[in-house]
N, C-alpha and C positions, 0 to 999 in steps of 0.2 A: 369605294365606300359610299353608302347612300344615307341621306337624311330623309326619313319617311314622314313627310308632312301630313299624310293621310292619317297617321296615328299620333295626332298632335292636339292635345288639349280638349278632346270631345268628352263631355260628361256622360256617364253611364255607358261607356263604350265597351263592346265586346266584338272581337273578330277571331273566330275559331276555325282553323283549317286543318285538314288531314293531308299531310305531305307524304308522298312516296319518294324516297331517295332525295331528300332535300339538300341542295347546295345553294348557299346564299352568301353573298359578299358581305363584308363589314358594313354595318349600318347602325343607326340609333334612332330613337323616337321618344316622345314624352311619356308614352304608355309603358306599363310593365309587360313582361312577356314570360309565359310559362311554356316549357316544352316537355312533353311526356312521350318517351319512346315505347312503342307497342311491339315492334319487331325490328330485328337487325341491329345495326350499330351506326352511330354517327359521332362526330366530334363537334364540340362547341368551343369557340375561342372568345375570350373576354380579356379585360386588363388583368385578370387573375391567372391567365394562362390557358392552355388547351386541355380540355377534359373530354374523356371518352364516355359516351352514354350508350348503354345497352337496354334491352327490354326490361321495363320496370324502373328504369332510372329517369330522373327529371332534372330540370334546371330552371332557376328563376333569374331573370334578367331585370334588374331594377330600372326605373326610368332614366333616360339620358345616358345609358351605358352602351358603349360600342360592343358589338358582338357579331359573330358570323357562324355559319353552319357548313359542315363538310361531311358528305357520305362517301366512304371509300368504295363500298360495293352496293349495299342495299339497306334501306331503313324505311320504317313507317312510323310516323310520329304526329301527335297532335300539337299544334302550336296555337296557344291561346294568348292573344294580345288584349289587354284590358286596361281601362283607365283606373287610376289610383283610388278614385272615390268609391269604387266597387268593393274595396277592402280598406276603408278609412282607418279603422282602429289598428290594423296591422302596420300601415305606413306611418301613422302617428307614433306608434311605439318604437319604430326603428329609425326615426328621423335623426339624421346626423351620423348614421352607421350604415354599413353594408356587410354582406357576407364575405368571409375570407375565401370562399369558393362559390361557384354557381350551382353545383350539382348536389342532389340528394336522392334518396331512394324511397319508393312507396312500398308499403306492405303489400302482400299478394291480394289481400281483401280489398284494400283501397284502390289498388291498381286496376283490379277487375271492375270495381264499381265505377271508377272514372271512365274506363274504356266503354263500358256498357251504357253509361249515361250519355256521354258526348258523341260516341261513334255509332253505336248500334241502335239507339232509340231514334224515333222519327219526329221528335219535337219535345221541347222543354222550355220552361219559363225562367224568369230572372231569379227566382228564389232557388231553383235547382242549380242554376249556374253559380250563385253565391255559395251554396253548400259545397259544391265541388271545389270552388276556389279556396274556401277556408280549410277544407281537408288537405289540400296541397300546401297551403301556407303554414298549417300546423306542423306538417311533416318537415318542411324547410326549417321552421323555427326550432324544432327539437334536435336537428342534426347539424345545422350550420352555425358556426361561431360568428358573432358580429364584431366588426372592428370599426373604429372611427373612419369617416370618409370626408373628402373635400366638398364642402357645400358653399364655397365662396365665389369670388368673381371669376376665377378661371373656368368654372363650369359654365357660366353664362357666356364667356368668350367663345368657348368651343361650340356651343349651340348656335351662336350668331354666325360663326364661320361656316358651319355645316349648312345652315339655312341659306346663306348668301351664295355659297359655291354651288349648291344644288340647283339654284335658279340660273346661274351664270357660267357654268363650267364649259359650255359650248362657245364661250367668248374668250378672247385673250385676257386672262386675269392674273394678278399677282397679289401678294400680301399688302402691297402699297394701296391697292384699291380698297382694302378693308380697314385702313386706318381711320377713315371718317365713320365707317359703320360701327366699329368697335371702340373707337376713342383711344387707341393705343398705337404706338409706333410699330412698323413692320418688323423691326428687330425683336421687340418684346413678343409680338404675336407669333413669330416664328418659333421662339423658344418655348412658349406656353403650349403651342400646338404640338410640336415634336415630342415634348415630355408627356402630354396627355394621350396622344394617339399612337405614338410609337413609330411614325413615319414622317417625313418632311412634307411641307405643303405642296410642293410640285408633284410628288408622287401621289399624294391624295387626289389632286385634280386629275392626274392622268388615269387613276383607277376609275373614277367616275366616267371619264371619256371612253375608256376601253369597254366598260360594261355597257354603255350606251351603244357603242359601235357593234358589240356582239349581238345585241338585240336587233339592230338593223341588219346585220349579216344573216340572221336566221329568219327574220320576219319580212324582209323585202328583197327585191331583185336589183337594188341600186348598185351601181358600180362601186368597187372598193375605194377608188379615189374620191368619189362623192361622199361616201360614208366617212372617210377620214376627215374631210373638211366639215361635214355636218356635226361630227363629234367633237370638234374644237381643236383638231390638230392643224398645225400650220403648213404641213406638207405630207405627202404620201410617205416620204422617207422617214420622217419622225414617227409617223403612225406605225409603220412596219417595224421599226426598231423597238418602240414601246410595247407593241403587241408580242413580239418575240421574246422580250425580256420578261414579260409578265406570264405568258402562257406557253412558252417554249414551242411555238407553232407559228403558222402564217395565217393571215385572215381568210384566204381562200379555202384552206383546209377546214377551218371552223364552219364556214358556210356549208360545206359539203356533208358534214357528219350529222346534221339535223339534231344536234344535242339540245336538250332543254336545260338551261344552265341553273335554274332554280328548282328543278324537280317538278313532279306533277302535284297539283294541289286541288282538293275538293273543299269548297266552303261548307262548313257544318252549321255555322250560326254567325249572323252579322247584325250588329246594331250600330248605326252610324250617326244617330241623332241623340240629342240630350233628353228626349222624352222616353217613353217605354215602348216605342214602336220597334218591333223585332222583325227580322227576316230570317226565317228558318229554311235551310236548304235540305231537301230530303234526298 
């Protein structure tokens, strides 16, 4: 599970990418995220469950919500990460609420317009982006029922834990290390974390370590033993055991298959600063 700090609190932020066969581990960030499937089929998992998306289907992930993607065979999808200030009136209206599901469907006309604007065109400005954004949010609002959500201290605790572990997962860490960071006992943090995330803290840390190890396996020629220690595991034995339990395979086999674990991605549009400076990728 990843805490994406690059998608954290940047005003006027847009990051739009075209993914082929996206597979992405559980993660969260402060920005919202829209995914629109153009071809094929993928699954998105959130705290609302696992939902199947096919061509014409979309999903909205609200800020600070854990989510993941899985493509069983093939998919092509646009993933649009954006800061909430780009749709201020929408987020003001739903404050204190969330959708009972993430998925919704676009009409054929809107779906074609969205794909033509964001994928096929070779440049567009911020007003075009906002127009596409509000078309999507209007479809979401008309189809998805809103229910009350937790906006209290537990949400802040989970964010603090994710941020700390993302920085320190390669070190020996326990929930006791987070008592001073969060201001609560390890026992309380354990309960809150397990209820919110659905897995215990130890497994969460191991998932980050394993994803980091898989990146090293595919991107470097480092020995497996060295990768195990660099990823935060105390021994090659514990690394092999955790890897086998999570992926039903062995590290050396993953190195040999040349798999790209998050799919292929093309950046369509990127704005990383709080001004109006845009980067358009053709």
